Each structure stands twice: as C-alpha cells, then as structure tokens.
C-alpha angles and dihedrals in degrees: 000000000000112000125209125190109252090224091068119113110279088237088067091060090045094055092047091051091048090050090053094245112141114217139181119229113223143135111272122199091205129029130352100257124037139174111188103197090055095039085233115162122179128186110201126198131177124215100200096055093050088244095128096047095047091049093047096047095047092046095241097123092049091055092045094051092048091051092046092048091051097047110034139050107214106045131174140173109204118191119191128193143061110282095195093051091048092050089054096045126099090240093062119101110251094237094054120102135168087249090058089049091052089053091051092051091048090052094051092046092052097043098046109040090166090066122078111213119215128179131197128179093218133046090224089073092062099078092040091055094044092050091050092044092054090051093049096047090047090050092051092046091050093048094244122164091031119128123240089245097059100031092086091045092054091048092052094049092064109110126221088254089056090054092047091053092046090054094048095047090058087079118089114259094012110116133187097266095047091047091055091050092050091052091050093051105035115061092174091056090052090052092051093048092048090054089057095044093050090064092062108032 
C-alpha cells in the first residue's frame, strides 16, 4: 500500500481520498510518499504554504534529496502550487521572485541527477500523478507492453548482476542502491547468490 508521512498537510490526505487512492499514514524516515515494493520515494513540497522555500533555505530539502538518491531507485521531487500567485501574495517573502525560484529548481536538478523533478500548479494533480506513476512503473517492472518478439531478447539481456539485485530487493527494507552496495562489499554474498541463480539460468 502507498504510505504517506503523517506529518504531511491534511489537505494532501484529503486529495488522495477524493481521488480514490487508499493510503497508510505512518512516519517515514525519507520522503513524504513511499511505496516499498516499487522502491518509489517521493519528496513533496508546496509553494503556497512556504514549505518549499523554508526547506530550501535551511538546507533540509538538499539533505533529503541526497539521502533519497543514495537509498532508493525511483525518486521524485514533486512541487505543487502556483509560483507566480505566491510571489504576488502577502505571505511571500519580499526578496522572493519567480526568477529566484527558477534558479533554485535549476540548482536542485543539477545537483541531484537521481531525482526526477515534477511541478503541478494544483495539489489535486498530486494523487492523479502518483496513481499513474505507480501503474507505469509496475507495467515496466512486469514487462508489459513488450512484443512477443522482443520479450525473449529482453529477458536474455539481463546480466547476472541484475539477477543478484532482483533477489536482494525482494527482502523488506532493502532497496536498489543498498543492494548494489552490498554486492560491491560482500564477495561471499555474491558467491551465494550466484549459486542460486545458476540453478535457474
């Protein structure tokens, strides 16, 4: 089930409920939205509440994105809200401009290549995107939309390392990045996994 950090704005839970997307409230150590079986980790920030600016200026979002990038496979930063409207509102800091925001986004995009950045003007788009994203990632993982001709080709192009990672990430709490690090450090683990793999391929 999709997990959302219980510290998220209550409006986030409301839009997910309205969109018919069941979620589990919990405390997440990384990100705001997480789906374990897909190793999908999403950091969500809102413009209109000042959430994004506070997090950027105090360095919190930079640390979060670095940790997410280093520990998960499918990583996203989703920013919701209208930047122009916020810049013109009375709640906006006087020194903030859309140009400054553009610079911030450019900086995050350049520094964290393992994070895909998505922006929506309304919060209502968040659950719609997440639901579609889950479907697409699941389809890719399950090999859907692949023709009969190239299915066998794709299967045969998987390397032994790919199989090792697939086996390791079956275990709860063990993501793609951590699996790769374990394989790099533990030669005995690699040997044990290869013994299993050799029985099937």
